[in-house]
C-alpha positions, 0 to 999 in steps of 0.5 A: 903482308898476308896478301903478298904471301898469297900472291907469291904462292899463286905465282909458283908453278904447281909441281906434279905429284905421283900417287902410288897405291900398293895392294897385296895380290895374294890370290894371283900368287897363291894360284901360281906358287902358293903362299911363301913366307918370304915373297909377297906379290903387290899390284902398284897403281900409279897415278899422276895427280899434277898438271904436268907430265912426269917421268918416273923411275922404279928407284923413286917408287922403291925409295918412297915405298914402305914395302921392301920391293926387290928386283925382278931377277931376285924374285924370278930366282925365288919363284923358279926355285919354288916351282922346281920344289913343287910336287909336279916339279919333283915328278918332272925331275924324277921322271926324266931320270927314269926315262933316261935309265930305262932307255939305257937299260933297254939298250944294254939288255937288248944287246948283252945276252940272249938269255935275257928274257922278253919279260925283263925287256918288257918290264923295262920298256913299260917303266919307260912308258910310265915315266914318259906319261908321268913326265907329260902329266907333270909338264902340263900341271907345272905352275907357270911363274911367268904370269907373275913376271909382267912388269912395266919397263921403267922409266915410265912417263905419266901424262897430266892428271885427267889424261888417258895416260896419267895412270899405270899399273905394275906388279912388283915383289917384296921380301917379307910376309905381311900376315894381314897385308893392307894397301899402302899409299905413297905420294912422290912429290 
């Protein structure tokens, strides 16, 4: 009986298994947007360990993952808001208003009355120049969130184990902060 069961088991086709390792990448996230209490950046290493090619949808990873992965659009909204509220984002925002205000004031003052002194016009012009310089510096130092948005296009097809296309690397976001986040391994049959 045991011999028949073993022979039957050997006749069954082997099903490909997908192994996904989720590793927190706080260094890349901190460099761009700082640490946030509600958004975690993960590196997903996806490997096919079976003998057959497999096509994998992102939903399969999301359902099997112990981590609460979120869609890219939601993560993009959070990152964009975080960058806009950063120090350089605020400087950029305020300097734009100062540039517009000084340009408008300069146009109005230069046409309004000949009694306006050149000192006043010079001060308004100087304010606009300083705001323009601040705007350029803030633009150069504003964090670039697009580096965190490099993701694979799903569904992906992984080749059989041992082939050059049996592996893929992706980056995803999750909601919630794990203080001591550790790598998670998930197997998708």
